[in-house]
N, C-alpha and C positions, 0 to 999 in steps of 0.2 A: 625055757632056754636061758642059760647063764649069760649075764652081761657083766663084763669086768670093766672097772674104771682104773686107769693108770695114767701116769704122766706122758705127755706127748713124746713121740719118737718121729724122726724125719719121714719114715715110711708111712706115717699116718696121713700126710698131707693130701694125697689124692682122694682118700676116703672122706676127709673133712670137706674138701671142695665139693664132692658129690652131695654130701649132706646139706651143705650150704645152698646148693642149687635146688635140691628137692624140698627145701623148706623156705625158699627165698621169696615167695609171694605171700607175705603176711602169714607165714606158717605153712602155706601150701606149695605145691610143685611149681617151680618157675621155669622148668625146662623149655616150654614153648615160647617163653618171652625173651630168650637169649640166643643169638647166633653163636656167640663165643661162650661156651659153658663155664669157662674159668673166671669170667669177669667178676661175678659176685664173690667168689672165693678170694680173688686178688684184693678186694676192698675189705671184706668183713671177716676173713679167717686167716689168710696166709701171713700177714705182717706180724701178728701177735706173738707167735712162738719165736720168731726171729728177733723181734724188738725187746721182748721181756721174757726170757727163758724161765721156766719153772711155774708159769701161771696159765698154762694150757693143759687141760686134762681131756682124755679121750675115753669114750665108752665103746666097747667092741664086743660083738658076739661072734658066733661061728660064720656069719655072713659078712663080717667086716665092721667098719666103723658105723655105729648106729647113732652116735651123738657126740657132742663135744662142748666144752666151755673154753673161751679164750678171754684173757684179761690183761690189763696193764695196771701196775701200781701207781703210775704217775702219768696222767693223761696229757699234761703239757709236754713232758719229755717225749712221750710216745708220738705225739703229733709232729714234733720236730724231727725225730728219727724217721718216721714214715715219709715225710716230705723229702728228706735228703737221701735216704737209702732204699726206699721202696717205690714211691710214686715216680721219682725222677727217672729211673731206668724203664719203668713201665710205659712212660710217655713216649719213649722211642718206638715201642711196639704198637702203641695205640695213639696216633697223633690227634691233636685237638680237632682236626677236620672231621673226626668221627663222633664229635660231641654234639652234632646237630641231629634233631629228631627226623628220622627218615619217613615218618608217617605210616609205618607198617605195623605198629603196635609193639614192636620190640623195645627192649629197655637197655640194650648195650650202650646207647648214647648217654644215658643217665650215669652209668658207671664210669664211662670215659670222661664225662664232665667232672666227676668227682676226682679223677686222677689229675686233671689239669686245673680245676677251679676251686679246690677245697682250701680255704685260707687257714693259716695258723690262727687259732682262736685265743682270746683272753677269757679263760673260763670264769674269771672273777671269783666271787664268793663260793660258787658251787665247787669249783676245782680246788679251792682252798680247804673247804670242809669235807669234801668227798672226792679226793683226787683220783681214785681208781675207777675204772669202768670195765664192763665185760659184755660179751655176746654169748648166748647159749642156743644151740640148735639140736633138736632130737627128731629122728624119723618117727613116723607113726607107729612102727612096730615096737619102739622103745618107750612110748608114752603111756602114762596112766599107771605105772607100776613103781613109782618112786625114783626113777632114774634122774629126773631133773633135780630133785632134792639131793641126791647123792653127788651129782656133779657140782651143785652149788656148795655143798658142804666141803668138798675137796678144795675148791678155789678159795672159799672164804678162810679155810684153815691156812692156806698158803699166804693169803694176804695178812692174816693175823700174825703169822710168823715174821713178816716183814714190818710189823708195827703200823700198818696202814690204818688210818683213822676213819675213813669213810669211802663209800662206793656209790657210784651213780650209774644209771643206764637209761636208755631211751626205749619206749614202747610205742609202736605205731598205733594210731587210732583204729586201724583195720584189723588189729589182732587182740580182741578183748580177752581171749584165752590166756595170752601171755600176761596181761595185766592182772588177771585173777590169780595166776600162778605166783607172781611176785608179791601180791598182797597176802596170799596165803602163807608165804615164807616170812612175812614180817616187814617187807618194804613199805615205805610210805611215799605218797606222791608229793614231790617238791615243787614241780612246775607243770602247768598244763598249756599246751599249744594247739594250733590247728592240726598239726601233724600227729599229735599224740601227747604222751606224758614223759616227764623225767621222774624217775623213782630212785629212792636212796635208802641206804641202810648202813649200819656200822658193822664191819666184819667181826667185831668182838661180840656182837649179839648172837645168841643162840637162835637157830632156825626154829620157827614155830612147828609144832607137831600137828598132824592131821592129814587129810587127804591131799594128794599131790596132783593138782590140775595139770593138764597137758600144757606145756609152754608153747 
């Protein structure tokens, strides 16, 4: 089955939200963990094409969106934009009273807490040397055939065209496949935390060749 990669179009957003949910549990299906299926997308997918147009790419086949990569060239500016233009109106829909754990195993409250309690950060040396960041998600039917590498190549080329000197991303400790994917592409681990790792690369560097582990 042919899978095309193209720049984001507004009609892609529902498909991206679905992919985000179906990969939202450390790469697995998070549908059963959310009462509101849009909350994950509101945090990890939706704001990027609005905040930094030209750095979101979508992979689509005959069934619809199968994967995507979202990025920003300037994480500090992105966080300020997200606070003022994305999180602020979403708080009206999701009040902070919903940010308490209901004890039923759902995770909506965690995402609502992000809407209300994510501070603007001083990225320090990391943001200075690697100001861009990204998220990539691919459904199982698109994994293992080089699609992740193709999406990464598209966004890295766009970052190179903007003269971005460095890129960082977070990888959760519960997703070793993602870590293997980035290492295979040539990323290095810059920081290690209890929750996982921060990995970095230079968009000007060529992607390593070889097998494409599933992200």
